[in-house]
DRENPA-3360 file (N, C-alpha, C; in nm, 2 decimals, always signed):
BEGIN
1 = MNNVYDLD = +12.94/+6.35/+12.46/+12.81/+6.39/+12.42/+12.80/+6.54/+12.41 ~ +12.78/+6.59/+12.29/+12.78/+6.73/+12.26/+12.65/+6.80/+12.29 ~ +12.54/+6.74/+12.27/+12.41/+6.80/+12.29/+12.30/+6.70/+12.31 ~ +12.18/+6.75/+12.33/+12.07/+6.67/+12.36/+12.04/+6.57/+12.25 ~ +12.08/+6.60/+12.12/+12.05/+6.51/+12.01/+12.14/+6.39/+12.02 ~ +12.24/+6.39/+12.10/+12.33/+6.27/+12.11/+12.27/+6.17/+12.22 ~ +12.17/+6.21/+12.29/+12.12/+6.12/+12.40/+12.04/+6.01/+12.33 ~ +12.06/+5.89/+12.37/+11.99/+5.78/+12.32/+11.88/+5.73/+12.42;
9 = LEDELSSV = +11.78/+5.82/+12.44/+11.68/+5.79/+12.54/+11.59/+5.67/+12.51 ~ +11.58/+5.64/+12.38/+11.50/+5.53/+12.35/+11.56/+5.40/+12.40 ~ +11.69/+5.39/+12.39/+11.76/+5.27/+12.44/+11.75/+5.27/+12.59 ~ +11.77/+5.38/+12.66/+11.76/+5.39/+12.80/+11.62/+5.36/+12.85 ~ +11.52/+5.40/+12.79/+11.38/+5.37/+12.83/+11.35/+5.22/+12.81 ~ +11.43/+5.15/+12.72/+11.41/+5.01/+12.69/+11.50/+4.92/+12.77 ~ +11.58/+4.98/+12.85/+11.69/+4.91/+12.92/+11.63/+4.81/+13.02 ~ +11.70/+4.70/+13.05/+11.65/+4.60/+13.15/+11.69/+4.66/+13.29;
17 = DSTKRAWA = +11.77/+4.76/+13.30/+11.81/+4.82/+13.42/+11.71/+4.92/+13.46 ~ +11.64/+4.90/+13.57/+11.53/+4.99/+13.61/+11.58/+5.13/+13.65 ~ +11.70/+5.14/+13.70/+11.76/+5.27/+13.73/+11.77/+5.35/+13.60 ~ +11.82/+5.29/+13.49/+11.83/+5.36/+13.36/+11.69/+5.40/+13.31 ~ +11.59/+5.31/+13.32/+11.46/+5.35/+13.28/+11.40/+5.47/+13.35 ~ +11.42/+5.47/+13.48/+11.37/+5.58/+13.56/+11.44/+5.71/+13.53 ~ +11.57/+5.70/+13.51/+11.65/+5.82/+13.48/+11.61/+5.87/+13.34 ~ +11.59/+5.78/+13.25/+11.55/+5.83/+13.11/+11.41/+5.89/+13.11;
25 = ASCVSNLI = +11.32/+5.84/+13.19/+11.19/+5.90/+13.20/+11.19/+6.04/+13.26 ~ +11.28/+6.05/+13.36/+11.30/+6.19/+13.42/+11.36/+6.28/+13.33 ~ +11.46/+6.23/+13.25/+11.53/+6.32/+13.15/+11.43/+6.36/+13.04 ~ +11.35/+6.28/+13.00/+11.25/+6.31/+12.89/+11.16/+6.42/+12.95 ~ +11.12/+6.41/+13.07/+11.03/+6.51/+13.13/+11.09/+6.65/+13.13 ~ +11.22/+6.65/+13.17/+11.29/+6.78/+13.18/+11.31/+6.83/+13.04 ~ +11.34/+6.75/+12.94/+11.37/+6.80/+12.81/+11.24/+6.85/+12.74 ~ +11.13/+6.78/+12.76/+11.00/+6.82/+12.71/+10.96/+6.96/+12.76;
33 = AGEENICH = +10.99/+6.99/+12.88/+10.96/+7.12/+12.94/+11.05/+7.23/+12.89 ~ +11.15/+7.19/+12.82/+11.24/+7.29/+12.76/+11.20/+7.35/+12.63 ~ +11.29/+7.36/+12.54/+11.27/+7.42/+12.41/+11.17/+7.34/+12.33 ~ +11.09/+7.41/+12.25/+10.98/+7.35/+12.17/+11.04/+7.25/+12.07 ~ +11.15/+7.29/+12.00/+11.21/+7.20/+11.90/+11.26/+7.07/+11.96 ~ +11.31/+7.07/+12.08/+11.35/+6.95/+12.15/+11.23/+6.87/+12.18 ~ +11.12/+6.93/+12.23/+11.00/+6.86/+12.25/+10.95/+6.79/+12.13 ~ +10.95/+6.85/+12.02/+10.90/+6.79/+11.89/+10.99/+6.67/+11.85;
41 = LLLSKNLI = +11.12/+6.69/+11.87/+11.22/+6.58/+11.84/+11.19/+6.46/+11.93 ~ +11.17/+6.48/+12.05/+11.14/+6.37/+12.14/+11.01/+6.30/+12.11 ~ +10.91/+6.38/+12.08/+10.78/+6.32/+12.04/+10.79/+6.24/+11.91 ~ +10.88/+6.29/+11.82/+10.89/+6.22/+11.69/+10.96/+6.09/+11.70 ~ +11.03/+6.07/+11.81/+11.10/+5.94/+11.84/+11.01/+5.84/+11.90 ~ +10.88/+5.87/+11.92/+10.78/+5.78/+11.97/+10.81/+5.74/+12.12 ~ +10.87/+5.83/+12.19/+10.90/+5.80/+12.33/+10.78/+5.79/+12.42 ~ +10.67/+5.85/+12.38/+10.54/+5.84/+12.46/+10.50/+5.69/+12.47;
49 = RLLIEWLT = +10.51/+5.62/+12.36/+10.47/+5.48/+12.36/+10.55/+5.40/+12.46 ~ +10.68/+5.43/+12.47/+10.77/+5.36/+12.56/+10.73/+5.40/+12.71 ~ +10.70/+5.52/+12.73/+10.66/+5.57/+12.86/+10.53/+5.50/+12.91 ~ +10.44/+5.49/+12.81/+10.31/+5.42/+12.85/+10.33/+5.27/+12.88 ~ +10.42/+5.21/+12.80/+10.45/+5.07/+12.83/+10.51/+5.05/+12.97 ~ +10.59/+5.14/+13.02/+10.65/+5.12/+13.15/+10.56/+5.16/+13.27 ~ +10.43/+5.20/+13.24/+10.34/+5.23/+13.35/+10.31/+5.11/+13.43 ~ +10.33/+4.99/+13.37/+10.31/+4.87/+13.45/+10.44/+4.80/+13.50;
57 = DDVYEVVY = +10.54/+4.88/+13.50/+10.67/+4.83/+13.55/+10.66/+4.78/+13.70 ~ +10.74/+4.68/+13.73/+10.74/+4.63/+13.87/+10.81/+4.73/+13.97 ~ +10.89/+4.82/+13.91/+10.97/+4.91/+14.00/+10.90/+5.04/+14.01 ~ +10.87/+5.08/+14.13/+10.79/+5.20/+14.16/+10.85/+5.32/+14.10 ~ +10.98/+5.34/+14.11/+11.05/+5.46/+14.06/+11.03/+5.48/+13.91 ~ +11.03/+5.37/+13.84/+11.01/+5.38/+13.69/+10.86/+5.43/+13.67 ~ +10.77/+5.37/+13.73/+10.63/+5.41/+13.71/+10.61/+5.55/+13.75 ~ +10.66/+5.59/+13.87/+10.65/+5.73/+13.92/+10.71/+5.83/+13.82;
65 = ECIGTLR = +10.83/+5.80/+13.76/+10.89/+5.89/+13.66/+10.81/+5.90/+13.53 ~ +10.76/+5.78/+13.49/+10.68/+5.78/+13.37/+10.55/+5.86/+13.38 ~ +10.48/+5.84/+13.50/+10.36/+5.92/+13.52/+10.39/+6.07/+13.52 ~ +10.50/+6.11/+13.59/+10.54/+6.25/+13.59/+10.57/+6.30/+13.45 ~ +10.63/+6.23/+13.37/+10.67/+6.27/+13.24/+10.54/+6.28/+13.15 ~ +10.45/+6.18/+13.16/+10.33/+6.19/+13.08/+10.24/+6.30/+13.12 ~ +10.25/+6.33/+13.25/+10.16/+6.44/+13.30/+10.20/+6.57/+13.23;
% end
């Protein structure tokens, strides 16, 4: 993985593994707080929709990370 553009966060947010979903939500949060062009790239991938979908997850850590990212 050479840079942030190689991350497949959409797949990680859609994973059946709750640990991967929580990690991806946390990662998105950190990336959005970074450079503006990265923020625009992530938003263009419609990751907000996935984060909203996981607000009803059965795993607390996933919900917690999604709320933090959306905040």
